[in-house]
C-alpha positions as CSV (number, residue, x, y, z in Angstrom):
1,M,-6.4,5.4,-37.9
2,W,-5.8,2.5,-40.2
3,C,-3.0,0.0,-40.7
4,L,-2.0,-2.0,-43.7
5,V,-1.9,-5.8,-43.4
6,Q,-0.8,-8.3,-46.1
7,P,-2.6,-11.6,-46.0
8,R,-0.4,-14.8,-45.8
9,G,0.3,-16.4,-49.1
10,S,-0.6,-13.3,-51.1
11,M,1.9,-11.1,-53.0
12,S,-0.3,-8.4,-54.4
13,R,-3.5,-8.0,-52.3
14,F,-3.5,-5.8,-49.1
15,R,-6.2,-5.1,-46.5
16,F,-6.7,-2.1,-44.3
17,F,-7.7,-2.6,-40.6
18,P,-8.4,0.0,-37.9
19,L,-5.3,0.5,-35.7
20,A,-7.4,-0.2,-32.6
21,V,-8.3,-3.6,-33.9
22,A,-4.7,-4.4,-34.6
23,R,-3.7,-3.3,-31.1
24,A,-6.4,-5.5,-29.6
25,A,-5.2,-8.5,-31.5
26,L,-1.6,-7.9,-30.4
27,A,-2.8,-7.6,-26.8
28,G,-4.7,-10.8,-27.0
29,L,-1.7,-12.6,-28.4
30,A,0.5,-11.3,-25.6
31,L,-2.1,-12.5,-23.0
32,V,-2.1,-16.0,-24.5
33,L,1.7,-16.1,-24.3
34,V,1.6,-14.9,-20.7
35,V,-0.9,-17.6,-19.7
36,T,1.1,-20.2,-21.5
37,L,4.3,-19.3,-19.8
38,A,2.5,-19.1,-16.4
39,V,1.5,-22.8,-16.6
40,P,3.8,-24.6,-14.1
41,A,6.0,-27.3,-15.6
42,Q,5.1,-30.9,-14.7
43,A,7.3,-32.7,-12.3
44,M,8.8,-35.1,-14.8
45,S,11.4,-37.7,-13.9
46,R,13.5,-40.0,-15.9
47,L,12.4,-43.6,-15.8
48,K,15.8,-44.8,-14.5
49,D,15.3,-42.6,-11.4
50,I,11.9,-44.0,-10.4
51,A,12.2,-47.7,-11.4
52,D,14.6,-50.6,-11.6
53,F,15.1,-53.1,-14.4
54,E,15.2,-56.9,-14.1
55,G,18.8,-58.2,-13.9
56,L,20.4,-54.7,-13.2
57,R,20.7,-55.3,-9.5
58,E,23.4,-55.2,-6.8
59,N,24.4,-58.1,-4.5
60,Q,25.5,-57.8,-0.9
61,L,28.8,-59.4,0.3
62,V,30.1,-60.0,3.8
63,G,33.2,-61.4,5.4
64,Y,35.1,-61.7,8.7
65,G,38.7,-60.6,9.0
66,L,41.4,-59.0,11.1
67,V,42.8,-55.5,11.2
68,V,46.4,-55.3,12.4
69,G,48.9,-52.5,13.1
70,L,46.7,-50.6,15.6
71,N,48.5,-48.4,18.1
72,G,47.2,-50.1,21.3
73,T,43.5,-49.5,20.3
74,G,42.6,-53.0,19.3
75,D,40.6,-55.7,21.0
76,D,41.4,-57.0,24.5
77,L,42.2,-60.7,23.9
78,G,41.0,-61.6,27.3
79,S,37.4,-60.3,26.7
80,S,37.4,-61.1,23.0
81,P,38.2,-64.8,22.6
82,F,37.1,-64.8,18.9
83,T,39.9,-62.3,18.2
84,Q,42.5,-64.5,19.9
85,Q,41.3,-67.7,18.1
86,S,41.3,-65.9,14.8
87,L,44.8,-64.6,15.4
88,I,46.1,-68.0,16.4
89,G,44.5,-69.6,13.3
90,M,46.0,-67.0,11.0
91,L,49.5,-67.5,12.4
92,E,49.3,-71.3,12.1
93,R,48.3,-70.9,8.4
94,L,51.4,-68.9,8.0
95,G,53.6,-71.5,9.7
96,V,53.8,-69.9,13.2
97,N,52.9,-72.3,16.0
98,T,51.4,-70.4,19.0
99,R,49.6,-73.2,20.7
100,G,50.2,-73.1,24.5
101,I,51.7,-69.6,24.3
102,T,49.9,-66.7,26.0
103,I,49.3,-63.9,23.5
104,D,48.9,-60.5,24.9
105,T,48.5,-57.8,22.3
106,D,46.1,-55.0,21.8
107,N,47.2,-54.1,18.2
108,V,44.7,-56.5,16.5
109,A,40.9,-56.1,16.1
110,A,38.3,-58.5,14.7
111,V,36.1,-56.8,12.1
112,M,33.2,-57.5,9.8
113,V,33.8,-56.5,6.2
114,T,30.9,-55.6,4.0
115,A,30.7,-54.6,0.3
116,T,28.2,-54.2,-2.5
117,L,28.8,-56.1,-5.8
118,P,27.6,-53.9,-8.7
119,P,25.7,-55.5,-11.5
120,F,27.8,-57.1,-14.2
121,A,31.0,-56.6,-12.2
122,R,33.8,-58.4,-14.1
123,Q,36.7,-60.4,-12.7
124,G,39.6,-58.2,-11.7
125,S,37.5,-55.1,-11.1
126,R,37.7,-53.4,-7.7
127,I,35.0,-52.3,-5.3
128,D,35.0,-50.4,-2.0
129,V,34.6,-52.2,1.3
130,T,33.4,-51.1,4.8
131,V,35.2,-52.4,7.9
132,S,33.4,-52.4,11.3
133,A,34.9,-53.4,14.6
134,L,33.4,-56.6,16.1
135,G,35.0,-56.5,19.6
136,D,35.9,-53.9,22.1
137,A,38.5,-52.0,20.0
138,D,38.7,-48.3,20.6
139,S,39.8,-47.2,17.1
140,L,40.8,-48.7,13.8
141,L,43.0,-45.7,12.9
142,G,46.3,-46.7,11.2
143,G,45.2,-50.4,10.8
144,T,45.6,-52.7,7.8
145,L,42.9,-55.2,6.8
146,L,44.4,-58.6,6.1
147,V,43.1,-60.8,3.2
148,T,39.4,-61.4,3.8
149,P,37.1,-63.5,1.5
150,L,33.8,-61.8,0.9
151,M,30.8,-64.2,0.4
152,G,27.4,-63.8,-1.0
153,A,24.0,-65.2,0.2
154,D,24.8,-68.5,-1.6
155,G,28.0,-69.0,0.4
156,E,30.3,-68.5,-2.6
157,V,33.3,-66.2,-2.5
158,Y,32.8,-63.3,-4.9
159,A,35.6,-60.9,-3.8
160,V,38.7,-60.7,-1.7
161,A,39.5,-57.6,0.4
162,Q,42.7,-56.2,1.8
163,G,44.3,-52.9,2.3
164,Q,44.9,-49.8,4.5
165,V,41.7,-48.7,6.3
166,S,40.6,-45.1,6.3
167,V,38.9,-43.8,9.4
168,G,36.8,-40.7,9.4
169,G,36.5,-40.3,13.2
170,F,38.9,-40.1,16.0
171,S,39.1,-40.6,19.8
172,A,41.6,-39.0,22.2
173,T,41.9,-39.5,26.0
174,G,43.8,-37.2,28.4
175,S,45.8,-38.1,31.5
176,S,43.0,-37.2,33.8
177,G,40.5,-39.5,32.0
178,T,38.9,-36.8,29.9
179,S,38.1,-38.1,26.4
180,V,37.0,-36.5,23.1
181,T,35.4,-38.6,20.4
182,Q,34.3,-37.3,17.0
183,G,32.6,-39.5,14.4
184,V,32.9,-43.3,14.7
185,P,36.5,-44.4,15.0
186,T,35.5,-48.1,15.0
187,S,34.2,-48.0,11.4
188,A,36.3,-47.5,8.4
189,R,36.5,-47.9,4.6
190,V,39.0,-49.3,2.2
191,A,38.7,-47.5,-1.2
192,N,39.0,-50.1,-4.0
193,G,39.9,-52.5,-1.3
194,A,38.4,-55.7,-2.8
195,I,39.1,-57.5,-6.1
196,V,36.2,-59.3,-7.8
197,E,37.0,-63.0,-8.2
198,R,33.7,-64.4,-9.4
199,E,31.1,-62.9,-11.7
200,V,27.3,-63.2,-11.3
201,A,26.1,-65.0,-14.4
202,F,23.3,-63.2,-16.2
203,D,22.7,-63.1,-20.0
204,L,20.9,-59.8,-20.6
205,D,20.5,-60.3,-24.4
206,S,18.7,-63.6,-24.0
207,L,15.7,-61.9,-22.3
208,T,12.4,-61.8,-24.3
209,R,10.6,-59.8,-21.6
210,I,11.8,-57.3,-19.1
211,D,10.1,-56.6,-15.8
212,I,10.3,-52.9,-14.6
213,A,9.9,-52.6,-10.9
214,L,8.7,-49.2,-9.5
215,R,10.5,-48.0,-6.4
216,N,7.3,-46.3,-5.2
217,P,4.5,-48.6,-6.4
218,D,1.6,-46.7,-7.8
219,L,-1.0,-47.9,-10.4
220,T,-1.2,-44.5,-12.2
221,T,2.6,-44.2,-12.4
222,A,2.8,-47.8,-13.8
223,S,0.2,-46.9,-16.5
224,R,2.0,-43.7,-17.4
225,I,5.3,-45.7,-17.8
226,A,3.7,-48.2,-20.1
227,Q,2.1,-45.4,-22.2
228,A,5.4,-43.5,-22.5
229,I,7.3,-46.7,-23.6
230,N,4.6,-47.6,-26.2
231,A,4.6,-44.1,-27.6
232,R,8.4,-44.2,-27.9
233,L,8.7,-47.6,-29.5
234,G,5.6,-47.1,-31.7
235,E,4.0,-50.5,-30.7
236,P,2.1,-51.9,-27.6
237,A,5.2,-53.6,-26.1
238,A,4.6,-52.5,-22.4
239,A,1.7,-53.1,-20.1
240,A,1.2,-52.4,-16.4
241,A,0.8,-55.7,-14.5
242,D,0.3,-54.3,-11.1
243,P,1.1,-51.1,-9.1
244,G,4.7,-52.1,-8.8
245,T,5.5,-53.9,-12.1
246,V,5.5,-53.1,-15.8
247,H,6.0,-55.9,-18.3
248,L,8.1,-54.9,-21.4
249,K,8.2,-57.3,-24.3
250,V,11.4,-57.0,-26.3
251,P,10.5,-55.8,-29.8
252,E,12.0,-57.6,-32.8
253,A,14.1,-54.6,-33.7
254,Y,15.9,-55.0,-30.4
255,H,16.4,-58.8,-30.5
256,Q,19.8,-59.6,-29.0
257,R,20.2,-55.9,-28.3
258,V,18.4,-55.5,-24.9
259,A,21.1,-53.1,-23.6
260,A,20.2,-50.7,-26.5
261,L,16.5,-51.0,-25.7
262,L,17.1,-50.2,-22.0
263,T,19.2,-47.2,-23.0
264,V,16.3,-45.8,-24.9
265,V,13.7,-46.7,-22.3
266,E,15.5,-45.4,-19.2
267,Q,15.7,-41.9,-20.6
268,L,12.0,-41.5,-21.0
269,M,10.4,-38.7,-19.0
270,V,7.4,-39.8,-16.8
271,E,5.4,-37.8,-14.3
272,P,5.1,-40.0,-11.2
273,D,1.9,-39.9,-9.2
274,Q,1.7,-40.5,-5.4
275,Q,-0.8,-41.2,-2.8
276,A,-1.8,-38.4,-0.5
277,R,0.1,-39.1,2.7
278,V,1.1,-37.3,5.9
279,V,4.3,-38.7,7.6
280,I,4.8,-37.8,11.2
281,D,7.9,-38.4,13.3
282,E,6.7,-37.8,16.9
283,R,10.1,-38.1,18.4
284,S,11.5,-35.1,16.6
285,G,8.2,-33.3,15.7
286,I,8.8,-33.5,12.0
287,I,5.8,-33.4,9.7
288,V,6.0,-34.0,5.9
289,M,2.8,-33.7,3.8
290,G,2.4,-34.4,0.1
291,E,0.9,-31.9,-2.3
292,N,-2.2,-34.0,-2.8
293,V,-3.3,-33.8,0.8
294,R,-6.8,-32.3,1.0
295,I,-9.1,-31.4,3.9
296,S,-12.9,-31.5,3.9
297,T,-14.9,-28.7,5.6
298,V,-13.8,-28.6,9.2
299,A,-13.5,-26.1,12.0
300,I,-10.4,-26.2,14.2
301,A,-10.0,-24.6,17.6
302,Q,-6.9,-24.8,19.7
303,G,-6.6,-23.5,23.2
304,N,-4.6,-24.4,26.2
305,L,-5.1,-23.8,29.9
306,T,-1.8,-22.7,31.3
307,I,-1.1,-21.9,35.0
308,R,2.1,-20.0,35.9
309,I,3.2,-19.7,39.5
310,T,6.1,-17.4,40.2
311,E,7.8,-17.3,43.5
312,T,9.4,-13.9,44.5
313,P,10.4,-14.1,48.2
314,Q,11.0,-10.8,50.0
315,V,13.0,-10.0,53.1
316,S,11.3,-8.4,56.1
317,Q,13.5,-6.5,58.5
318,P,12.4,-5.3,62.0
319,G,11.8,-1.6,62.4
320,A,13.9,0.9,64.4
321,F,11.7,0.6,67.5
322,A,10.9,-3.1,67.2
323,P,11.0,-5.1,70.4
324,Q,14.2,-6.8,71.5
325,G,14.7,-10.2,69.8
326,A,13.0,-9.3,66.5
327,Q,14.8,-11.0,63.6
328,T,15.0,-10.5,59.8
329,V,12.8,-13.1,58.1
330,Q,12.0,-14.2,54.5
331,V,8.4,-13.6,53.5
332,P,7.1,-15.7,50.5
333,R,5.3,-13.9,47.7
334,S,3.5,-16.0,45.1
335,N,2.1,-14.7,41.8
336,V,-0.4,-17.0,40.1
337,Q,-1.4,-16.4,36.5
338,V,-4.0,-18.3,34.5
339,D,-4.0,-18.3,30.7
340,K,-7.2,-19.9,29.3
341,G,-6.0,-19.5,25.7
342,S,-8.8,-17.0,25.0
343,D,-6.7,-15.3,22.3
344,N,-6.8,-18.5,20.2
345,G,-10.0,-18.6,18.1
346,M,-11.6,-21.2,15.8
347,A,-10.5,-21.5,12.2
348,L,-12.8,-22.7,9.5
349,L,-11.2,-24.6,6.7
350,P,-13.5,-25.0,3.6
351,A,-13.7,-28.3,1.7
352,G,-10.8,-29.1,-0.7
353,V,-8.2,-26.8,0.8
354,S,-4.7,-27.3,-0.4
355,L,-1.6,-28.1,1.6
356,N,-0.5,-24.5,1.5
357,Q,-3.8,-23.2,2.8
358,L,-3.9,-25.8,5.5
359,V,-0.4,-24.8,6.8
360,E,-1.3,-21.1,6.6
361,G,-4.5,-21.6,8.5
362,L,-2.9,-23.6,11.3
363,N,0.1,-21.2,11.6
364,A,-2.5,-18.4,11.9
365,L,-3.6,-20.0,15.2
366,G,-0.1,-20.0,16.5
367,I,0.1,-23.8,16.5
368,G,3.5,-25.5,17.0
369,P,4.7,-28.8,15.5
370,R,3.7,-30.8,18.5
371,D,0.1,-29.5,18.6
372,L,0.0,-29.8,14.8
373,I,0.6,-33.5,15.1
374,T,-2.4,-33.9,17.5
375,I,-4.6,-31.7,15.3
376,L,-3.8,-33.7,12.1
377,Q,-4.6,-37.0,13.9
378,T,-7.8,-35.5,15.2
379,I,-8.8,-34.3,11.8
380,K,-8.1,-37.8,10.4
381,A,-10.2,-39.4,13.2
382,A,-13.1,-37.0,12.2
383,G,-12.9,-38.2,8.6
384,A,-12.0,-34.8,7.2
385,L,-8.4,-35.6,6.2
386,Q,-8.3,-37.1,2.8
387,A,-4.9,-38.7,3.2
388,T,-3.1,-41.5,4.9
389,I,-1.2,-40.7,8.2
390,E,2.0,-42.7,8.7
391,V,3.6,-42.3,12.2
392,L,7.3,-43.2,12.3
């Protein structure tokens, strides 16, 4: 059979092709589409998710204050002298003289107040604060944080905090001494509890060069970032300085418009690369391996010698015609079993096996997480593990 085909760009000429040839061409086209769709998508990430820009950083603030209004769950002033001194000093600043007077209250707690100052925070804006008990207070539930200056690393006050604290945990004690505690009742937050009083001076538009810092330093990733930026801007404005830094020269088109430049750059999609690494937490038995972990040709055998001794004592009673004075006695019976691990064989892993093949091969031997940690460390000692092992 034949089919009629009109060549592209022609309005009057037609060609005849066998129907089998046309079907073969369509099948080939379908195969190409299937192969194309089967190719896995690259793990692309936005630049803003894998790197930080110079100047766009946070600052840590800390302060010391008092929480009042507690229902008998505050500090013991006898064992927390700093709370007593702070309370006396606060009352004196308010015109109340308490010198020489014994203060006995458990409704006050000394706390440390911490906060994070966002980049370019303006005067009058509000930020959240975290309140943590410093003494022996049992709970901060129902308390109110008094005015607390928050200072930066330079000793200057950048914000002032005050407000009702919000506690996520609780603690309850019964009359018999039984107590129930959920969460951490001595740590609380004050939503929008601090007002920014001082700004961190930084002129972003005056920059002529921007340093991009990678959160996970890698030379390949830094080079890909520079290439993506240069392709987007159409000029060689970026260059990788080291595995953790990319220098970006501000183009003339973005002079005095650095914010617009960063808006364009931070949306670029980059495929981050990573070093082959195996992270082991021996305390919990957790093992995390990257996809680039490879194993050279190695044979693995895992066998344990296990001895189980089971005691099943039995009772022996005297017979009907036993001599006078015979007593019922307990006769020990011991069952000893020895498991040499003969069911566990040796697994051969060829060179260049992937992470999936490694895990499947070790699981086939019936290896648990604890034994897997020892095996990975032994493979690394043998020089067959092409990755870095990091033990937490």
